[in-house]
N, C-alpha and C positions, 0 to 999 in steps of 0.2 A: 335156667336159674334167672331170677329176677334180680338184677341190678340194684335195684333200690333197697333191697333187703338182705343182700349178700354180707354174710360175717366172714371176716378174714382172720384165721387162727394161724398164730405163729409159733414154731419151734423157737428155742434159745440158740443153743450151740450149734454152731454152723449157719445160722440163719440170721439173727440178732447181733449175736456176739461170735466172734471167731471161736473156733474150737479145733485147733490143728496142732494136737500134740506132736506131731511127727517133726514140725518145724522147730518147735520147743526142744526137743530131745537131740535133733540135728545140730542146734545151736551149741549145747552144754556138754552132751556125751555122745558125739557122733559113732564112737567105737563101740558103745554099749545100746545103741539106739534101739535095735529090735528087742533085745533082751529086757530092757527097762520098760519098753512099750507094753510088752506081754505081762510082765511083772505088777505093773501099776494100773495103766489105763484099759487093758483088756482082760484084767483080773476078775474073777468072782466077787472078790471084796469090794472092787468098784462099783458093782451093782449093788451091792449092799449100801453103799453112800447113795446112790441115785434113789434107792428104796426108802432111804431114811432111817435104816436100821444102825447106820454107824455115821458120826460126825467125821469131818476132815481129819481131827486130831486123832480120833479112834482108828480110823483108816491108816494113816501114818503108823501107828503103832504096831497093827496088825501085820502091815507090811514089812517092817522093820523086823517083828519078830518070826517071821517066816523066811526073810532072806537078809540075815544079820551082817553077812559078808558084803552088802551094798547098802549099809545104813547111811552112809555119807550121801550116796547119790539119791536115795529114797528120801530123805530129810530135805535134801535141796528141792527136789520135785515139788514135794509136798507143801513146802513153805513158799515157793513161787508161781507155781502153775496158775493159780487162779488170777493173779495179777498180771501175768505176762501172756497166758493165753486168752482168756476171755475178755478181749477189747472190742470194740465197735467194728461193725461191718457198716461204714458209713453209707454205701448205697442203700442199705436196708433202711437205716435211720432216717435218710431222706424220704424213702417211700412211705414209712410209717407216719411220719409227718404229713405227707401229702393226702394219705387216707384219712387220716383224723380231720385234716382241712376239709375233706370232701364229705365228712359225716359218715364215714364207714365205721360200724362197730368192730372192734378188735381186740383179739383175745391171746393168750398164750396157753399152750399146751407142751409141757417140756418134762424130760426126764432130768431132774436136777434137785439137788439137796435143797430144803428150804432155806437154811443158813446162808448158803451160797446165792440165792437167789435175792434174799433181802438185803445182803450186802451190796449187790449189784444194783439193786434199786437205789440204794442211797448214793451210790456213785453216778448213775446215769438216768437223768430226768425223763428220758425216753419212756420209760416204765410207767410213768404217772399218766401217760396218754392210754392206756388200756383199759377196757371195759371189765375184764376180770381175767383170771388165770386158774390153771390147774397143775398142780407140781406132783410129780411122782413121788417125792419124798413126803408129802403130807398124806397121801391117799395109799402109800405102800403098795402100789402098782406101777408096772413100766409099759410104756408103749412098746410094742404094739398090741397090748392087752385091750380088747375092746372096751373092757369095764371102765378104763381110764378115759376114753373118749365119751362113753356115755355118762360119766360124772359132768363132763364140760356140758353135754346137751342138756341134762337134768338142772344144773345148778343154774344155768343163764338162759334156760328156757329156748334153746336154739332146735332148729329143724336141720338136721344133717344135709338135707338137699338145698339148702340156703347157706351152706358153709363151704369155704374154700380153705384147706390146709397147706400150709408151706413148711416143709421139713426136708432135711438132708438125708434122709434115711428112705430109700425106695420101700423097705418093708412096713415102715410107719405109714407112708403115703398109701400102699396097697391096703393096709387096714382101714383108712380112713375111707377110700373109695368102697370097700366093701360095707361100709356102714351108711353110703349114699352119699358121702362128701366129694367135691371135687378136690383134685391134689395138684401140687407143683413140687417136684424134686428140685431143691435150691442147690445148685452147684457153687463152687468157689467163684468162678468168674461171670456168673449169671447176672444180667442187668435185670432185676426183679420189676423195676417200673415199666420197662418195655414188654416184657412177658404179661403184665397185668393189662397193658394197652392192647396187646394181640388178643387178649380175652375179653376185650370191650368192657373192662372194669374200671380203668382210669381213662 
């Protein structure tokens, strides 16, 4: 991979912004943690949010209709998860700024509803540094579907062999590698800057 031409692709949840719903559920509903995780975050309806077929308010109503006995808990989760969970991973923020300072093209490829993405771009200036983005909710496709990656390549004229993808999901990284990209599986305590140094990128 030519260092001078490498494109760095970032996922959002678990990479740029925290996405640890278990911590959130432990804080507010420890006794119902597993049940609420399954009902909300691990539900097929949540995938419809990521695909862009449901808004957050529509998802809230769908979940309440299915689980009316947990209306209070579901309402609280849907009203607060975005602000409480999707907060900056500061080490990644610093790394993004360093990459931009060193003139690396940086992009976003994420499973996220566009409304959530655009709200976060207003909240955090870091998103202004990116050269482009592809969102599952705008394309109605989810990683690890190769078609979503191809949209990124085609839209921004990227050669997969000149791309490095950073995602917290091993399945998504496996898909990226199958298409010719390099990949880094982002873990919670990873020092991303040091990993990029080890790869002779920074």
